[in-house]
C-alpha positions in Angstrom: -3.3 -5.4 19.2 -3.6 -7.0 15.6 0.3 -7.8 15.5 -0.1 -9.3 19.1 -3.2 -11.6 18.2 -1.6 -12.8 15.1 1.7 -13.5 16.7 -0.1 -15.5 19.3 -2.2 -17.5 16.7 1.1 -18.3 15.0 2.9 -19.6 17.8 -0.3 -21.2 19.3 -0.9 -23.3 15.9 3.0 -23.9 15.4 3.1 -22.1 12.3 7.0 -22.1 11.1 6.6 -20.4 7.9 8.5 -17.2 7.0 6.5 -16.0 4.0 3.2 -14.8 3.8 0.3 -14.1 1.3 -2.4 -11.9 2.2 -5.3 -10.2 0.3 -7.1 -6.9 -0.1 -10.6 -5.6 -0.7 -13.1 -2.9 -0.2 -13.4 0.4 -1.8 -9.4 1.3 -1.6 -9.2 -1.6 -4.5 -10.2 -1.1 -7.9 -10.6 -3.7 -10.6 -11.4 -2.8 -14.1 -11.5 -4.6 -17.6 -10.1 -2.4 -20.1 -8.7 -2.7 -23.7 -5.4 -1.2 -24.1 -3.2 -0.8 -27.6 -1.6 -4.1 -28.2 1.8 -4.1 -26.0 4.0 -6.9 -24.9 4.1 -7.4 -21.2 7.2 -5.3 -20.8 5.8 -2.4 -22.6 2.8 -2.4 -20.8 4.6 -2.6 -17.6 6.9 0.3 -18.6 3.9 2.4 -19.6 1.3 1.1 -16.9 0.9 4.5 -15.0 0.1 6.4 -18.3 -2.3 3.7 -19.6 -4.1 3.2 -16.4 -4.6 6.8 -15.2 -8.1 7.3 -16.9 -9.4 4.2 -15.5 -8.5 5.1 -11.9 -10.7 7.1 -9.7 -7.7 7.8 -7.2 -4.3 10.0 -7.9 -2.2 7.5 -9.8 0.6 8.3 -7.6 -1.4 7.2 -4.5 -2.0 3.5 -5.9 0.0 0.2 -6.3 -1.1 -1.0 -10.0 -1.2 -4.4 -11.3 -2.4 -6.2 -14.6 -3.1 -9.5 -16.3 -3.4 -9.6 -20.1 -6.6 -11.6 -20.8 -6.1 -11.9 -24.7 -5.7 -9.9 -28.0 -8.4 -8.7 -30.1 -8.9 -6.3 -33.3 -11.3 -3.4 -32.6 -12.1 -0.8 -35.4 -9.0 -2.4 -37.1 -6.8 -1.7 -34.4 -5.0 -4.5 -32.5 -5.9 -4.5 -28.9 -5.6 -6.3 -25.6 -8.0 -7.1 -23.1 -6.6 -6.6 -19.8 -7.8 -7.0 -16.1 -6.3 -3.7 -14.5 -6.2 -3.3 -10.6 -5.1 -0.4 -8.6 -4.8 -0.8 -4.6 -4.4 2.5 -2.4 -0.6 2.3 -1.3 -1.5 2.9 2.4 -3.7 0.0 2.2 -0.7 -2.2 0.8 1.7 -0.6 3.5 -0.5 -1.4 6.5 -0.8 -5.0 5.5 2.9 -5.1 4.8 3.8 -3.5 8.3 1.4 -6.0 9.9 3.1 -8.8 8.4 6.7 -7.7 9.1 5.9 -7.1 12.6 5.2 -10.7 13.2 8.4 -11.6 11.5 6.8 -12.6 8.1 7.9 -11.7 4.8 5.1 -10.7 2.4 5.3 -12.4 -0.9 1.9 -12.1 -2.4 -0.8 -9.3 -1.8 -3.8 -10.3 -3.9 -7.3 -9.1 -4.4 -9.4 -11.2 -2.0 -12.0 -12.5 -4.9 -9.1 -13.4 -7.1 -7.3 -15.3 -4.3 -10.5 -17.2 -3.3 -10.9 -18.3 -7.1 -7.4 -19.3 -7.4 -7.7 -21.7 -4.2 -11.1 -22.9 -5.6 -9.5 -23.9 -9.1 -6.3 -25.1 -7.2 -8.4 -28.0 -5.3 -10.7 -28.6 -8.2 -14.5 -28.1 -8.1 -15.4 -31.9 -7.9 -14.8 -32.3 -4.1 -18.0 -30.8 -2.7 -18.2 -28.4 0.1 -16.7 -30.2 2.8 -13.7 -31.1 0.9 -13.3 -27.6 -0.4 -13.3 -26.2 3.0 -10.6 -28.6 4.4 -8.5 -28.3 1.1 -8.6 -24.7 0.9 -6.7 -24.5 4.2 -4.2 -26.9 2.7 -3.7 -25.0 -0.9 -4.3 -21.4 0.1 -0.4 -20.7 0.2 0.3 -22.6 -3.0 -2.7 -20.6 -4.8 -1.9 -17.3 -3.5 1.8 -17.5 -4.7 0.9 -18.1 -8.4 -1.3 -15.2 -8.0 0.5 -12.1 -8.1 4.3 -11.4 -8.6 6.2 -8.3 -7.7 7.7 -6.5 -10.4 10.1 -3.2 -10.5 8.6 0.1 -10.2 5.9 -0.7 -7.8 3.8 -2.6 -10.5 2.5 -6.2 -10.3 1.7 -8.8 -12.9 -0.9 -11.5 -12.4 0.5 -14.2 -14.6 -2.9 -15.9 -15.3 -6.6 -15.0 -15.3 -7.9 -14.7 -11.9 -11.4 -13.5 -12.4 -14.4 -14.3 -14.7 -15.0 -11.6 -17.1 -18.2 -9.9 -16.1 -21.4 -10.6 -18.3 
């Protein structure tokens, strides 16, 4: 039913794109601000499963992991990096991918919904007011989403820029 409605909407609106961005939310999505030992992006990518496991309340084999390095710090004489760690249950990701592929779209971005909204807001600027924001969101959602998450080998993703405000 979802596939048929989405396909009909795309036809009705004359959408001809072949790539799609989507977002996930809910209790299958975990976002944590964590401090890891100082590593390069490649080192973190290769050890992410091990480094992330203590912070994820699900079986680590059941989640897709992503990260974004916020910055470096020294804590108790040790070099560390503050990182946004994201884990999403693989079945949630797979469900989104299946729907998009069923309507003929290639999923290129799967983001956390709140991060995607913030990226759209930043992409269009804060000074346009509510009416301008709503209109421009439709125009810029795709471009903002494309910057958010890049697929990496081994099922890990990396967000190339800070996408969420650090909690107070």
